[in-house]
N, C-alpha and C positions, 0 to 999 in steps of 0.2 A: 857883725864881717862877713864881706863874703868868702864862701869856703867851692874852694875847688879843688878836686880830687886827683891825683896823678894813681896810676893806680902800677907802680913797679917799683922793687927795691932796687933799679940799680943807681947809685948814685950818679954816675957819672952821662947813664940817658939822661936822667929826670937834669940834670945840669945844660945838658947840650938843648935841651928843648922847649927849658924855664920860659925863655924868652915870648920863643913863641907862643906858649902858653897863654901867660900876660896879656900878648897880644890881640889875645883871638874875642870878638863879641860873642860869649855864649848868650841862650836863652836860658831860660831856667829852666832846670835840670836838663839840659841836653850834653849829651856826651860824644863826644870825635875818637876818633886814632890819629895819633901822630909818632910816625917813625915805627908804626906794630905797638902805640902803647895808647891805650883807654886811657881819654882825660873827661872828666864829669862835673858838672856846676852842681855846685852841691849844696846850693842856696845858701840864705841866712844862719850862720851860727853864733849863739850867744859869746860873749864874754865868758862866762866862765866855765864850758864846754874845753874851751883852750885851756886857760888856770890848771882844771882840773887832770885835763894832759899832759900837761906839761910838769905835774905832781909824779906820773910815773917813770916808774926807770926805767922799761922799755922800748920808749919813745926821745930822739932827740929832735931838739930843736933847733930848728938856722932861724934867726931876725934879719930883717935885710933896714934897715935904719933907716937910709937914705928915702924910703918909701913908706917906711909904717907896717911892712908885710912880715908876719909871721910864719914860717915854715915849719908842719913838724912830719918826723918822719916815724911810722911806725908798721910793721909787720911787712905788707906789701905794697904800702901805700904814702904817698907823700903828701900834706894837708897844703896847702897854700889859703893863707886866712889876707883878703886885699881889707883896710877902712873902707867903709863907702866912700868918701871920699877922692879915692883912687881908682874904681870903677869907671868904665871907659863908656861913654853915652855912642852911643853907634845911631 
């Protein structure tokens, strides 16, 4: 799964830029600033990382069922996990 890290703890701000983040054609390990928030393409993440993080009590888990996207929030970061078939090819 591809991981995009959004460095904010502000859920409202994250929600405001979420769709824009999904539509950016990131290069490997590319970092951008969107509305003052650092967003980074964090590469591929194994499924067991997501399962391990979901088990932690301080991690909020959100699911976008229509796109099979998982979002984890912990500390000052949101991690968006996108299945390979959802990756945009440019």
